[in-house]
C-alpha positions as CSV (number, residue, x, y, z in Angstrom):
1,M,-35.4,0.5,-128.6
2,S,-39.1,0.7,-127.9
3,N,-40.9,1.5,-124.6
4,I,-38.3,3.9,-123.2
5,S,-38.5,7.6,-122.3
6,F,-36.1,10.1,-121.0
7,E,-36.4,12.8,-118.4
8,F,-34.7,16.2,-118.5
9,Y,-34.7,19.3,-116.2
10,P,-35.2,22.8,-117.6
11,P,-31.9,24.6,-118.2
12,K,-31.5,28.1,-116.7
13,T,-28.4,29.3,-118.5
14,E,-27.1,29.3,-122.1
15,D,-24.4,26.7,-121.2
16,Q,-27.0,24.4,-119.6
17,Q,-29.2,24.9,-122.7
18,A,-26.3,23.9,-125.0
19,Q,-25.7,20.8,-122.8
20,L,-29.3,19.7,-123.0
21,D,-29.3,20.2,-126.8
22,R,-26.3,17.9,-127.1
23,T,-27.8,15.4,-124.8
24,V,-31.1,15.2,-126.7
25,E,-29.3,14.7,-130.0
26,K,-27.3,11.8,-128.6
27,L,-30.4,10.1,-127.1
28,K,-32.7,10.6,-130.0
29,P,-31.3,7.7,-132.0
30,F,-32.8,5.4,-129.3
31,A,-36.2,6.5,-130.5
32,P,-37.9,7.2,-127.1
33,D,-41.7,7.2,-126.9
34,Y,-41.4,10.6,-125.4
35,V,-39.2,12.9,-123.3
36,S,-40.3,14.7,-120.2
37,C,-39.2,17.9,-118.5
38,T,-39.4,18.5,-114.8
39,F,-41.2,21.4,-113.1
40,G,-39.5,24.4,-111.5
41,A,-41.9,25.8,-109.0
42,G,-42.1,29.3,-107.6
43,G,-41.4,32.7,-109.2
44,S,-39.9,33.0,-112.7
45,T,-39.0,29.3,-112.8
46,L,-42.7,28.6,-113.6
47,T,-41.8,29.5,-117.2
48,Y,-38.7,27.4,-117.6
49,T,-40.5,24.1,-118.1
50,A,-42.9,25.5,-120.8
51,E,-39.9,27.2,-122.7
52,T,-38.0,23.9,-122.6
53,I,-41.1,21.9,-123.8
54,R,-41.5,24.3,-126.7
55,R,-37.8,24.0,-127.7
56,L,-37.8,20.2,-127.4
57,R,-40.9,20.0,-129.7
58,T,-39.8,22.5,-132.3
59,K,-35.9,22.3,-132.4
60,H,-35.6,18.6,-131.7
61,A,-38.9,17.3,-133.0
62,V,-39.5,15.0,-130.0
63,D,-42.8,14.4,-128.2
64,A,-42.1,16.5,-125.1
65,V,-44.2,16.0,-121.9
66,P,-44.3,18.6,-119.2
67,H,-44.3,18.0,-115.4
68,I,-46.8,20.1,-113.5
69,S,-46.6,20.5,-109.7
70,C,-49.1,21.8,-107.1
71,M,-46.3,23.5,-105.2
72,G,-45.9,27.3,-105.6
73,G,-48.5,27.7,-108.3
74,S,-52.0,29.1,-107.9
75,R,-55.0,27.6,-109.7
76,E,-54.8,30.4,-112.3
77,E,-51.1,29.8,-112.9
78,L,-51.8,26.0,-113.3
79,R,-54.7,26.8,-115.7
80,A,-52.5,29.0,-117.8
81,L,-49.9,26.3,-118.0
82,L,-52.4,23.7,-119.1
83,A,-53.8,26.1,-121.7
84,E,-50.2,26.7,-123.0
85,Y,-49.5,23.0,-123.2
86,R,-52.7,22.4,-125.2
87,S,-51.6,25.2,-127.6
88,L,-48.3,23.3,-128.0
89,D,-50.3,20.1,-128.8
90,C,-49.1,18.3,-125.7
91,R,-51.4,15.4,-125.1
92,K,-49.6,14.0,-122.0
93,V,-48.6,15.6,-118.6
94,V,-46.9,14.3,-115.5
95,A,-48.9,15.6,-112.5
96,L,-47.0,15.7,-109.2
97,R,-47.4,17.2,-105.8
98,G,-43.8,18.3,-106.0
99,D,-41.4,19.5,-103.3
100,M,-41.7,22.7,-101.4
101,P,-39.7,25.4,-103.2
102,S,-36.8,26.6,-101.0
103,G,-37.6,29.9,-99.2
104,M,-41.4,29.5,-99.6
105,G,-43.4,29.4,-96.4
106,Q,-46.6,27.8,-97.9
107,V,-47.7,25.4,-100.6
108,G,-49.8,26.4,-103.6
109,E,-53.6,26.4,-103.6
110,L,-53.7,22.7,-104.4
111,Q,-52.2,20.5,-101.7
112,F,-52.0,17.0,-103.2
113,A,-51.4,15.5,-106.6
114,S,-54.9,14.0,-106.5
115,D,-56.2,17.6,-106.3
116,L,-54.2,18.6,-109.4
117,I,-55.4,15.5,-111.3
118,E,-59.0,16.4,-110.4
119,L,-58.5,19.9,-111.7
120,I,-57.1,18.7,-115.0
121,R,-59.9,16.2,-115.5
122,R,-62.6,18.7,-114.5
123,E,-61.4,21.3,-117.0
124,H,-59.9,19.3,-119.8
125,G,-61.7,16.0,-119.7
126,D,-59.8,13.2,-121.4
127,Y,-57.6,15.5,-123.5
128,F,-54.5,14.8,-121.4
129,N,-53.0,11.4,-120.7
130,I,-52.0,11.9,-117.0
131,A,-48.9,10.3,-115.5
132,V,-48.3,10.3,-111.7
133,G,-45.5,9.4,-109.4
134,A,-45.1,6.2,-107.5
135,Y,-42.8,5.1,-104.7
136,P,-41.9,1.4,-104.6
137,E,-39.8,2.0,-101.4
138,T,-42.4,4.3,-99.9
139,H,-42.5,8.1,-100.1
140,P,-40.1,9.6,-97.5
141,Q,-42.8,11.8,-96.0
142,S,-45.4,9.0,-95.7
143,R,-46.5,7.9,-92.3
144,D,-46.1,4.2,-93.3
145,A,-46.1,2.0,-96.4
146,Q,-49.9,1.3,-96.1
147,S,-50.9,4.9,-96.1
148,D,-48.5,5.5,-99.1
149,L,-50.3,2.8,-101.1
150,K,-53.7,4.3,-100.3
151,N,-52.4,7.7,-101.4
152,F,-51.3,6.3,-104.6
153,K,-54.7,4.7,-105.1
154,R,-56.3,8.1,-104.6
155,K,-54.3,9.5,-107.5
156,V,-55.4,6.6,-109.7
157,D,-59.0,7.1,-108.7
158,A,-58.8,10.8,-109.5
159,G,-58.0,9.9,-113.1
160,A,-54.3,8.9,-113.6
161,D,-53.6,6.9,-116.7
162,V,-50.1,5.7,-115.9
163,A,-47.5,5.9,-113.1
164,I,-43.7,6.5,-113.2
165,T,-41.8,5.3,-110.1
166,Q,-39.1,6.9,-108.1
167,Y,-35.8,5.3,-109.0
168,F,-34.7,2.2,-107.1
169,Y,-32.0,-0.5,-107.4
170,N,-34.0,-3.4,-105.9
171,A,-36.2,-5.0,-108.5
172,D,-38.2,-6.9,-105.8
173,A,-39.3,-3.6,-104.4
174,Y,-40.9,-2.7,-107.7
175,F,-42.6,-6.1,-108.2
176,R,-43.9,-6.1,-104.6
177,F,-45.3,-2.5,-105.1
178,V,-47.1,-3.6,-108.3
179,D,-48.6,-6.6,-106.6
180,D,-49.7,-4.5,-103.6
181,V,-51.5,-1.8,-105.7
182,Q,-53.1,-4.4,-108.0
183,R,-54.6,-6.0,-104.9
184,L,-56.1,-2.5,-104.2
185,G,-57.7,-2.6,-107.6
186,V,-55.1,-0.6,-109.6
187,T,-54.8,-1.6,-113.2
188,I,-52.9,1.3,-114.8
189,P,-49.3,0.6,-116.1
190,I,-46.6,1.3,-113.6
191,V,-43.3,2.3,-115.3
192,P,-40.0,1.9,-113.4
193,G,-37.9,5.0,-113.1
194,I,-34.3,4.3,-113.8
195,M,-31.3,6.3,-112.5
196,P,-28.0,5.5,-114.2
197,I,-25.0,5.6,-111.9
198,S,-22.2,7.9,-112.9
199,N,-21.3,10.1,-109.9
200,F,-21.7,7.9,-106.8
201,S,-21.4,10.7,-104.2
202,Q,-24.0,12.7,-106.0
203,L,-26.3,9.6,-106.2
204,R,-25.9,9.0,-102.4
205,R,-27.0,12.6,-101.7
206,F,-30.0,12.3,-104.0
207,S,-31.0,9.0,-102.5
208,E,-30.9,10.3,-98.9
209,G,-33.2,13.1,-99.9
210,C,-35.8,11.0,-101.8
211,G,-35.8,7.8,-99.8
212,A,-34.3,5.6,-102.5
213,E,-32.2,2.8,-101.1
214,I,-28.8,1.9,-102.5
215,P,-28.2,-1.7,-101.7
216,R,-25.2,-2.3,-99.4
217,W,-23.4,-4.5,-101.9
218,I,-23.5,-1.7,-104.5
219,M,-22.3,0.8,-101.9
220,Q,-19.4,-1.4,-101.0
221,R,-18.3,-2.0,-104.5
222,M,-18.5,1.6,-105.4
223,Q,-16.5,2.7,-102.4
224,G,-13.9,0.0,-103.3
225,L,-13.5,1.5,-106.7
226,G,-12.6,4.9,-105.2
227,D,-11.6,7.5,-107.7
228,D,-11.4,5.2,-110.7
229,V,-14.0,7.1,-112.7
230,A,-14.0,4.7,-115.7
231,A,-14.4,1.7,-113.4
232,V,-17.3,3.4,-111.5
233,R,-19.0,4.2,-114.8
234,D,-18.6,0.6,-116.1
235,F,-19.8,-1.0,-112.9
236,G,-22.7,1.4,-112.6
237,A,-23.8,0.7,-116.2
238,E,-23.6,-3.0,-115.7
239,V,-25.7,-2.9,-112.5
240,V,-28.4,-0.7,-114.0
241,A,-28.5,-2.6,-117.3
242,G,-29.0,-5.8,-115.3
243,L,-31.8,-4.2,-113.3
244,C,-33.5,-3.0,-116.5
245,D,-33.3,-6.5,-118.1
246,R,-34.8,-8.1,-115.0
247,L,-37.6,-5.5,-114.9
248,L,-38.6,-6.0,-118.5
249,Q,-38.4,-9.8,-118.2
250,G,-40.6,-9.5,-115.2
251,G,-43.3,-7.6,-117.0
252,A,-42.5,-3.9,-116.6
253,P,-44.4,-2.1,-119.4
254,A,-41.6,0.4,-120.2
255,L,-38.5,2.2,-118.7
256,H,-38.2,5.9,-117.8
257,F,-34.6,7.2,-117.5
258,Y,-33.6,10.0,-115.3
259,T,-30.8,11.5,-117.4
260,L,-29.9,14.6,-115.3
261,N,-29.4,16.2,-118.7
262,L,-26.4,13.9,-119.4
263,A,-26.3,11.4,-122.3
264,R,-23.3,9.2,-121.5
265,P,-24.6,7.3,-118.4
266,T,-27.9,6.5,-120.0
267,V,-26.3,5.4,-123.3
268,A,-23.9,3.2,-121.4
269,V,-26.9,1.4,-119.8
270,L,-28.8,1.0,-123.0
271,N,-25.8,-0.4,-124.8
272,K,-25.3,-3.0,-122.1
273,M,-28.9,-4.2,-122.0
274,N,-29.8,-7.6,-123.6
């Protein structure tokens, strides 16, 4: 299947590493354009993403794309990471503001994703293709939807090449967001982020934290299925596959799957898509 990508998080234990290795091998047959790895900010976790990128590229022979975040990293640490990614022949990065690492009292030297993009462009020119985040249902920390749109435009003006959205389950929110930013002059591709549904209580927690809305009808159906794990998985895959089909039919340029380092939920969606 073309025009898809998968996101992983960096494992911190041997068991997590083995889980990720199994997941990558199960997803590779779908021939993703690339896979990405999220960023652990603060302290020793700064190294986890780079280690995972190296393993994905060498052991699994996939085009692995690192996330880089402003939070918790000094300019010098960010420069060192970028130099390391160039040495690994990474030509794409995902540049994010990121969340405040727990226990840290202050942000890194760069405050906004646009600052990070400017740093990358200033020091590396056009070497990196830069992806940024987008929020069809508005970033939870934004003052309002209009200021969030303007902030997104700043990232594009700073040099972003493509955007990947936060996950959502309302296709209209995505299409409206695309229309709104195009009216502001944005022409870069905006790729929908897709979160397969497997563990509903976990999804509800995630969604409360990141501002993603779970439509009431999905909540009601999921709650009605209770502890029937197989039924929850099947219904979740059906809902998300339908969302993916509608997005692609409506002109979405690609799909980016948030795997949570699990293969089964994403495979179930891909197998149900038209």
